Each structure stands twice: as structure tokens, then as C-alpha cells.
mmCIF file of the N, C-alpha and C atoms, coordinates in Angstrom:
data_MODEL
# 
_entry.id   MODEL 
# 
loop_
_atom_site.group_PDB 
_atom_site.id 
_atom_site.type_symbol 
_atom_site.label_atom_id 
_atom_site.label_alt_id 
_atom_site.label_comp_id 
_atom_site.label_asym_id 
_atom_site.label_entity_id 
_atom_site.label_seq_id 
_atom_site.pdbx_PDB_ins_code 
_atom_site.Cartn_x 
_atom_site.Cartn_y 
_atom_site.Cartn_z 
_atom_site.occupancy 
_atom_site.B_iso_or_equiv 
_atom_site.pdbx_formal_charge 
_atom_site.auth_seq_id 
_atom_site.auth_comp_id 
_atom_site.auth_asym_id 
_atom_site.auth_atom_id 
_atom_site.pdbx_PDB_model_num 
ATOM 1   N N  . MET A 1 1  ? 180.764 178.852 99.131  1.00 0.00 ? 1  MET A N  1 
ATOM 2   C CA . MET A 1 1  ? 179.580 177.713 99.772  1.00 0.00 ? 1  MET A CA 1 
ATOM 3   C C  . MET A 1 1  ? 178.450 179.080 99.496  1.00 0.00 ? 1  MET A C  1 
ATOM 4   N N  . LYS A 1 2  ? 178.201 180.006 99.774  1.00 0.00 ? 2  LYS A N  1 
ATOM 5   C CA . LYS A 1 2  ? 176.970 180.885 100.307 1.00 0.00 ? 2  LYS A CA 1 
ATOM 6   C C  . LYS A 1 2  ? 176.275 181.068 98.716  1.00 0.00 ? 2  LYS A C  1 
ATOM 7   N N  . GLY A 1 3  ? 177.169 180.865 97.596  1.00 0.00 ? 3  GLY A N  1 
ATOM 8   C CA . GLY A 1 3  ? 176.867 181.014 96.200  1.00 0.00 ? 3  GLY A CA 1 
ATOM 9   C C  . GLY A 1 3  ? 176.008 180.090 95.276  1.00 0.00 ? 3  GLY A C  1 
ATOM 10  N N  . PHE A 1 4  ? 176.757 178.294 96.117  1.00 0.00 ? 4  PHE A N  1 
ATOM 11  C CA . PHE A 1 4  ? 176.533 177.138 95.486  1.00 0.00 ? 4  PHE A CA 1 
ATOM 12  C C  . PHE A 1 4  ? 174.588 177.257 96.127  1.00 0.00 ? 4  PHE A C  1 
ATOM 13  N N  . ALA A 1 5  ? 175.117 177.203 97.389  1.00 0.00 ? 5  ALA A N  1 
ATOM 14  C CA . ALA A 1 5  ? 173.616 176.595 97.837  1.00 0.00 ? 5  ALA A CA 1 
ATOM 15  C C  . ALA A 1 5  ? 172.521 177.767 97.276  1.00 0.00 ? 5  ALA A C  1 
ATOM 16  N N  . THR A 1 6  ? 172.678 179.111 97.113  1.00 0.00 ? 6  THR A N  1 
ATOM 17  C CA . THR A 1 6  ? 172.093 180.144 96.662  1.00 0.00 ? 6  THR A CA 1 
ATOM 18  C C  . THR A 1 6  ? 170.959 179.163 95.222  1.00 0.00 ? 6  THR A C  1 
ATOM 19  N N  . GLY A 1 7  ? 172.506 179.315 94.859  1.00 0.00 ? 7  GLY A N  1 
ATOM 20  C CA . GLY A 1 7  ? 171.984 178.030 93.261  1.00 0.00 ? 7  GLY A CA 1 
ATOM 21  C C  . GLY A 1 7  ? 171.596 176.753 93.663  1.00 0.00 ? 7  GLY A C  1 
ATOM 22  N N  . LEU A 1 8  ? 171.292 176.207 94.377  1.00 0.00 ? 8  LEU A N  1 
ATOM 23  C CA . LEU A 1 8  ? 170.336 174.012 94.811  1.00 0.00 ? 8  LEU A CA 1 
ATOM 24  C C  . LEU A 1 8  ? 169.361 175.355 95.033  1.00 0.00 ? 8  LEU A C  1 
ATOM 25  N N  . ILE A 1 9  ? 169.480 175.851 96.047  1.00 0.00 ? 9  ILE A N  1 
ATOM 26  C CA . ILE A 1 9  ? 167.488 176.373 96.279  1.00 0.00 ? 9  ILE A CA 1 
ATOM 27  C C  . ILE A 1 9  ? 166.704 176.575 95.084  1.00 0.00 ? 9  ILE A C  1 
ATOM 28  N N  . THR A 1 10 ? 167.890 177.696 94.465  1.00 0.00 ? 10 THR A N  1 
ATOM 29  C CA . THR A 1 10 ? 167.262 179.103 93.139  1.00 0.00 ? 10 THR A CA 1 
ATOM 30  C C  . THR A 1 10 ? 166.193 177.341 92.016  1.00 0.00 ? 10 THR A C  1 
ATOM 31  N N  . GLY A 1 11 ? 167.279 176.839 91.722  1.00 0.00 ? 11 GLY A N  1 
ATOM 32  C CA . GLY A 1 11 ? 167.501 175.420 90.799  1.00 0.00 ? 11 GLY A CA 1 
ATOM 33  C C  . GLY A 1 11 ? 165.688 174.751 90.881  1.00 0.00 ? 11 GLY A C  1 
ATOM 34  N N  . ALA A 1 12 ? 166.341 174.444 92.671  1.00 0.00 ? 12 ALA A N  1 
ATOM 35  C CA . ALA A 1 12 ? 165.160 173.778 92.759  1.00 0.00 ? 12 ALA A CA 1 
ATOM 36  C C  . ALA A 1 12 ? 163.817 174.253 92.975  1.00 0.00 ? 12 ALA A C  1 
ATOM 37  N N  . LEU A 1 13 ? 163.799 175.450 93.006  1.00 0.00 ? 13 LEU A N  1 
ATOM 38  C CA . LEU A 1 13 ? 162.132 176.131 92.517  1.00 0.00 ? 13 LEU A CA 1 
ATOM 39  C C  . LEU A 1 13 ? 161.757 176.341 91.342  1.00 0.00 ? 13 LEU A C  1 
ATOM 40  N N  . ILE A 1 14 ? 162.724 176.569 90.461  1.00 0.00 ? 14 ILE A N  1 
ATOM 41  C CA . ILE A 1 14 ? 162.874 176.630 89.241  1.00 0.00 ? 14 ILE A CA 1 
ATOM 42  C C  . ILE A 1 14 ? 162.093 175.053 88.636  1.00 0.00 ? 14 ILE A C  1 
ATOM 43  N N  . GLY A 1 15 ? 162.951 174.731 89.258  1.00 0.00 ? 15 GLY A N  1 
ATOM 44  C CA . GLY A 1 15 ? 162.520 173.346 88.518  1.00 0.00 ? 15 GLY A CA 1 
ATOM 45  C C  . GLY A 1 15 ? 160.966 172.048 88.801  1.00 0.00 ? 15 GLY A C  1 
ATOM 46  N N  . ALA A 1 16 ? 160.524 173.463 89.974  1.00 0.00 ? 16 ALA A N  1 
ATOM 47  C CA . ALA A 1 16 ? 159.416 173.075 90.456  1.00 0.00 ? 16 ALA A CA 1 
ATOM 48  C C  . ALA A 1 16 ? 158.262 173.302 89.998  1.00 0.00 ? 16 ALA A C  1 
ATOM 49  N N  . ALA A 1 17 ? 158.730 174.469 89.460  1.00 0.00 ? 17 ALA A N  1 
ATOM 50  C CA . ALA A 1 17 ? 157.629 175.028 88.396  1.00 0.00 ? 17 ALA A CA 1 
ATOM 51  C C  . ALA A 1 17 ? 157.962 174.713 87.636  1.00 0.00 ? 17 ALA A C  1 
ATOM 52  N N  . ALA A 1 18 ? 158.526 174.397 86.598  1.00 0.00 ? 18 ALA A N  1 
ATOM 53  C CA . ALA A 1 18 ? 158.327 174.154 85.433  1.00 0.00 ? 18 ALA A CA 1 
ATOM 54  C C  . ALA A 1 18 ? 157.942 172.275 85.984  1.00 0.00 ? 18 ALA A C  1 
ATOM 55  N N  . GLY A 1 19 ? 157.867 172.001 86.302  1.00 0.00 ? 19 GLY A N  1 
ATOM 56  C CA . GLY A 1 19 ? 156.889 170.500 86.625  1.00 0.00 ? 19 GLY A CA 1 
ATOM 57  C C  . GLY A 1 19 ? 155.685 170.762 86.579  1.00 0.00 ? 19 GLY A C  1 
ATOM 58  N N  . ILE A 1 20 ? 155.427 171.515 87.862  1.00 0.00 ? 20 ILE A N  1 
ATOM 59  C CA . ILE A 1 20 ? 154.122 172.001 87.308  1.00 0.00 ? 20 ILE A CA 1 
ATOM 60  C C  . ILE A 1 20 ? 153.348 171.839 86.038  1.00 0.00 ? 20 ILE A C  1 
ATOM 61  N N  . LEU A 1 21 ? 153.906 173.130 85.734  1.00 0.00 ? 21 LEU A N  1 
ATOM 62  C CA . LEU A 1 21 ? 153.167 173.703 84.437  1.00 0.00 ? 21 LEU A CA 1 
ATOM 63  C C  . LEU A 1 21 ? 153.125 172.580 83.072  1.00 0.00 ? 21 LEU A C  1 
ATOM 64  N N  . ALA A 1 22 ? 154.141 171.795 83.479  1.00 0.00 ? 22 ALA A N  1 
ATOM 65  C CA . ALA A 1 22 ? 154.391 170.841 82.953  1.00 0.00 ? 22 ALA A CA 1 
ATOM 66  C C  . ALA A 1 22 ? 153.478 169.468 82.892  1.00 0.00 ? 22 ALA A C  1 
ATOM 67  N N  . ASP A 1 23 ? 152.777 169.273 84.347  1.00 0.00 ? 23 ASP A N  1 
ATOM 68  C CA . ASP A 1 23 ? 152.147 168.340 84.663  1.00 0.00 ? 23 ASP A CA 1 
ATOM 69  C C  . ASP A 1 23 ? 151.144 169.350 85.412  1.00 0.00 ? 23 ASP A C  1 
ATOM 70  N N  . PRO A 1 24 ? 150.212 169.574 84.968  1.00 0.00 ? 24 PRO A N  1 
ATOM 71  C CA . PRO A 1 24 ? 149.505 169.899 86.354  1.00 0.00 ? 24 PRO A CA 1 
ATOM 72  C C  . PRO A 1 24 ? 148.680 168.840 86.557  1.00 0.00 ? 24 PRO A C  1 
ATOM 73  N N  . ILE A 1 25 ? 147.708 168.859 88.069  1.00 0.00 ? 25 ILE A N  1 
ATOM 74  C CA . ILE A 1 25 ? 147.503 167.707 88.444  1.00 0.00 ? 25 ILE A CA 1 
ATOM 75  C C  . ILE A 1 25 ? 145.748 168.743 89.368  1.00 0.00 ? 25 ILE A C  1 
ATOM 76  N N  . LYS A 1 26 ? 145.119 167.142 87.950  1.00 0.00 ? 26 LYS A N  1 
ATOM 77  C CA . LYS A 1 26 ? 143.274 168.133 87.736  1.00 0.00 ? 26 LYS A CA 1 
ATOM 78  C C  . LYS A 1 26 ? 142.956 167.366 89.158  1.00 0.00 ? 26 LYS A C  1 
ATOM 79  N N  . ASP A 1 27 ? 142.018 168.521 89.665  1.00 0.00 ? 27 ASP A N  1 
ATOM 80  C CA . ASP A 1 27 ? 141.357 168.510 90.932  1.00 0.00 ? 27 ASP A CA 1 
ATOM 81  C C  . ASP A 1 27 ? 140.923 167.498 91.327  1.00 0.00 ? 27 ASP A C  1 
ATOM 82  N N  . LYS A 1 28 ? 139.961 166.342 90.575  1.00 0.00 ? 28 LYS A N  1 
ATOM 83  C CA . LYS A 1 28 ? 140.154 164.754 90.785  1.00 0.00 ? 28 LYS A CA 1 
ATOM 84  C C  . LYS A 1 28 ? 140.841 163.875 91.140  1.00 0.00 ? 28 LYS A C  1 
ATOM 85  N N  . GLN A 1 29 ? 142.332 163.904 90.827  1.00 0.00 ? 29 GLN A N  1 
ATOM 86  C CA . GLN A 1 29 ? 143.227 163.642 91.358  1.00 0.00 ? 29 GLN A CA 1 
ATOM 87  C C  . GLN A 1 29 ? 144.444 164.258 92.104  1.00 0.00 ? 29 GLN A C  1 
ATOM 88  N N  . HIS A 1 30 ? 143.891 165.595 92.594  1.00 0.00 ? 30 HIS A N  1 
ATOM 89  C CA . HIS A 1 30 ? 144.335 166.223 93.863  1.00 0.00 ? 30 HIS A CA 1 
ATOM 90  C C  . HIS A 1 30 ? 143.575 165.504 94.937  1.00 0.00 ? 30 HIS A C  1 
ATOM 91  N N  . ALA A 1 31 ? 142.061 165.517 94.759  1.00 0.00 ? 31 ALA A N  1 
ATOM 92  C CA . ALA A 1 31 ? 141.048 164.911 95.506  1.00 0.00 ? 31 ALA A CA 1 
ATOM 93  C C  . ALA A 1 31 ? 141.886 163.376 96.007  1.00 0.00 ? 31 ALA A C  1 
ATOM 94  N N  . LYS A 1 32 ? 141.583 162.542 94.974  1.00 0.00 ? 32 LYS A N  1 
ATOM 95  C CA . LYS A 1 32 ? 141.601 160.618 94.493  1.00 0.00 ? 32 LYS A CA 1 
ATOM 96  C C  . LYS A 1 32 ? 143.112 160.472 95.852  1.00 0.00 ? 32 LYS A C  1 
ATOM 97  N N  . MET A 1 33 ? 144.302 161.818 95.721  1.00 0.00 ? 33 MET A N  1 
ATOM 98  C CA . MET A 1 33 ? 145.770 161.804 96.506  1.00 0.00 ? 33 MET A CA 1 
ATOM 99  C C  . MET A 1 33 ? 145.862 162.214 97.579  1.00 0.00 ? 33 MET A C  1 
ATOM 100 N N  . CYS A 1 34 ? 144.415 162.757 98.228  1.00 0.00 ? 34 CYS A N  1 
ATOM 101 C CA . CYS A 1 34 ? 144.149 163.375 99.723  1.00 0.00 ? 34 CYS A CA 1 
ATOM 102 C C  . CYS A 1 34 ? 143.855 161.989 100.349 1.00 0.00 ? 34 CYS A C  1 
ATOM 103 N N  . ARG A 1 35 ? 143.259 161.519 99.659  1.00 0.00 ? 35 ARG A N  1 
ATOM 104 C CA . ARG A 1 35 ? 142.283 160.477 99.996  1.00 0.00 ? 35 ARG A CA 1 
ATOM 105 C C  . ARG A 1 35 ? 142.919 159.992 100.681 1.00 0.00 ? 35 ARG A C  1 
ATOM 106 N N  . LYS A 1 36 ? 143.932 159.249 99.701  1.00 0.00 ? 36 LYS A N  1 
ATOM 107 C CA . LYS A 1 36 ? 145.112 158.053 99.821  1.00 0.00 ? 36 LYS A CA 1 
ATOM 108 C C  . LYS A 1 36 ? 146.229 158.324 101.203 1.00 0.00 ? 36 LYS A C  1 
ATOM 109 N N  . LYS A 1 37 ? 146.293 160.114 100.548 1.00 0.00 ? 37 LYS A N  1 
ATOM 110 C CA . LYS A 1 37 ? 147.709 160.270 101.644 1.00 0.00 ? 37 LYS A CA 1 
ATOM 111 C C  . LYS A 1 37 ? 146.875 159.927 103.172 1.00 0.00 ? 37 LYS A C  1 
ATOM 112 N N  . ARG A 1 38 ? 145.222 160.452 104.110 1.00 0.00 ? 38 ARG A N  1 
ATOM 113 C CA . ARG A 1 38 ? 145.015 160.602 105.452 1.00 0.00 ? 38 ARG A CA 1 
ATOM 114 C C  . ARG A 1 38 ? 144.614 158.494 105.666 1.00 0.00 ? 38 ARG A C  1 
ATOM 115 N N  . GLU A 1 39 ? 144.392 158.308 104.321 1.00 0.00 ? 39 GLU A N  1 
ATOM 116 C CA . GLU A 1 39 ? 144.098 156.540 104.559 1.00 0.00 ? 39 GLU A CA 1 
ATOM 117 C C  . GLU A 1 39 ? 145.163 155.966 105.469 1.00 0.00 ? 39 GLU A C  1 
ATOM 118 N N  . MET A 1 40 ? 146.281 156.242 104.248 1.00 0.00 ? 40 MET A N  1 
ATOM 119 C CA . MET A 1 40 ? 147.861 155.883 104.859 1.00 0.00 ? 40 MET A CA 1 
ATOM 120 C C  . MET A 1 40 ? 147.916 156.166 106.111 1.00 0.00 ? 40 MET A C  1 
ATOM 121 N N  . PHE A 1 41 ? 148.084 157.712 106.507 1.00 0.00 ? 41 PHE A N  1 
ATOM 122 C CA . PHE A 1 41 ? 148.049 158.226 107.899 1.00 0.00 ? 41 PHE A CA 1 
ATOM 123 C C  . PHE A 1 41 ? 147.633 157.089 108.729 1.00 0.00 ? 41 PHE A C  1 
ATOM 124 N N  . LYS A 1 42 ? 146.413 157.127 108.233 1.00 0.00 ? 42 LYS A N  1 
ATOM 125 C CA . LYS A 1 42 ? 145.245 156.100 109.860 1.00 0.00 ? 42 LYS A CA 1 
ATOM 126 C C  . LYS A 1 42 ? 145.602 154.996 110.129 1.00 0.00 ? 42 LYS A C  1 
ATOM 127 N N  . SER A 1 43 ? 146.173 154.204 108.564 1.00 0.00 ? 43 SER A N  1 
ATOM 128 C CA . SER A 1 43 ? 146.631 152.567 108.881 1.00 0.00 ? 43 SER A CA 1 
ATOM 129 C C  . SER A 1 43 ? 148.079 152.920 109.866 1.00 0.00 ? 43 SER A C  1 
ATOM 130 N N  . MET A 1 44 ? 149.120 154.264 109.406 1.00 0.00 ? 44 MET A N  1 
ATOM 131 C CA . MET A 1 44 ? 150.670 154.150 109.809 1.00 0.00 ? 44 MET A CA 1 
ATOM 132 C C  . MET A 1 44 ? 150.204 153.968 111.649 1.00 0.00 ? 44 MET A C  1 
ATOM 133 N N  . GLY A 1 45 ? 149.209 155.113 112.084 1.00 0.00 ? 45 GLY A N  1 
ATOM 134 C CA . GLY A 1 45 ? 149.100 155.703 113.420 1.00 0.00 ? 45 GLY A CA 1 
ATOM 135 C C  . GLY A 1 45 ? 147.994 154.122 113.841 1.00 0.00 ? 45 GLY A C  1 
ATOM 136 N N  . GLU A 1 46 ? 147.210 152.892 113.299 1.00 0.00 ? 46 GLU A N  1 
ATOM 137 C CA . GLU A 1 46 ? 146.785 152.368 113.714 1.00 0.00 ? 46 GLU A CA 1 
ATOM 138 C C  . GLU A 1 46 ? 147.368 151.203 114.439 1.00 0.00 ? 46 GLU A C  1 
ATOM 139 N N  . ILE A 1 47 ? 149.023 150.882 113.603 1.00 0.00 ? 47 ILE A N  1 
ATOM 140 C CA . ILE A 1 47 ? 150.327 150.174 113.073 1.00 0.00 ? 47 ILE A CA 1 
ATOM 141 C C  . ILE A 1 47 ? 151.184 150.368 114.674 1.00 0.00 ? 47 ILE A C  1 
ATOM 142 N N  . ILE A 1 48 ? 151.272 151.460 114.989 1.00 0.00 ? 48 ILE A N  1 
ATOM 143 C CA . ILE A 1 48 ? 151.766 152.795 115.781 1.00 0.00 ? 48 ILE A CA 1 
ATOM 144 C C  . ILE A 1 48 ? 151.238 152.032 117.123 1.00 0.00 ? 48 ILE A C  1 
ATOM 145 N N  . ASP A 1 49 ? 149.476 152.549 117.056 1.00 0.00 ? 49 ASP A N  1 
ATOM 146 C CA . ASP A 1 49 ? 148.866 152.282 118.082 1.00 0.00 ? 49 ASP A CA 1 
ATOM 147 C C  . ASP A 1 49 ? 149.320 151.166 119.245 1.00 0.00 ? 49 ASP A C  1 
ATOM 148 N N  . ASP A 1 50 ? 148.936 149.665 117.860 1.00 0.00 ? 50 ASP A N  1 
ATOM 149 C CA . ASP A 1 50 ? 148.896 148.100 118.082 1.00 0.00 ? 50 ASP A CA 1 
ATOM 150 C C  . ASP A 1 50 ? 150.421 148.200 118.551 1.00 0.00 ? 50 ASP A C  1 
ATOM 151 N N  . VAL A 1 51 ? 151.649 148.708 117.643 1.00 0.00 ? 51 VAL A N  1 
ATOM 152 C CA . VAL A 1 51 ? 152.924 148.239 118.916 1.00 0.00 ? 51 VAL A CA 1 
ATOM 153 C C  . VAL A 1 51 ? 152.836 149.010 119.722 1.00 0.00 ? 51 VAL A C  1 
ATOM 154 N N  . LEU A 1 52 ? 152.745 149.871 120.084 1.00 0.00 ? 52 LEU A N  1 
ATOM 155 C CA . LEU A 1 52 ? 152.468 150.078 121.459 1.00 0.00 ? 52 LEU A CA 1 
ATOM 156 C C  . LEU A 1 52 ? 151.735 150.151 122.896 1.00 0.00 ? 52 LEU A C  1 
ATOM 157 N N  . ASP A 1 53 ? 150.982 149.243 122.038 1.00 0.00 ? 53 ASP A N  1 
ATOM 158 C CA . ASP A 1 53 ? 150.107 148.377 122.647 1.00 0.00 ? 53 ASP A CA 1 
ATOM 159 C C  . ASP A 1 53 ? 151.185 146.491 123.505 1.00 0.00 ? 53 ASP A C  1 
ATOM 160 N N  . MET A 1 54 ? 151.862 146.712 122.914 1.00 0.00 ? 54 MET A N  1 
ATOM 161 C CA . MET A 1 54 ? 152.070 145.157 122.870 1.00 0.00 ? 54 MET A CA 1 
ATOM 162 C C  . MET A 1 54 ? 153.226 145.673 123.794 1.00 0.00 ? 54 MET A C  1 
ATOM 163 N N  . PHE A 1 55 ? 153.456 146.886 124.647 1.00 0.00 ? 55 PHE A N  1 
ATOM 164 C CA . PHE A 1 55 ? 154.653 147.027 125.331 1.00 0.00 ? 55 PHE A CA 1 
ATOM 165 C C  . PHE A 1 55 ? 154.156 146.810 127.088 1.00 0.00 ? 55 PHE A C  1 
# 
């Protein structure tokens, strides 16, 4: 079981590194994703706040 978990983690790390090398994210795209992420969490917070206000 220990060897399986080690292999799984190693494979995930190698796959992530290969994915980053194959398709690097440009700074402009990274900034756009960060803005979208902030907007998403803000809207989720507003929805949760509204739901809590109902009770």
C-alpha cells in the first residue's frame, strides 16, 4: 500500500509538471483567472449572506 501511494503521488507531481511545461499560463491569463476567482468568491459570499439573513 505504501508503494502504491508513493507511486500515485509521484505520478501526480510528474503529470502536473508536464502540464505546466506543455501549456504555460501567460501573465495576462493568470490575472484574468485571479479576477474571475475573486468575483466568484464575492458572489458566493453574498449568496451565503442572503441565505443566512433569511433565518
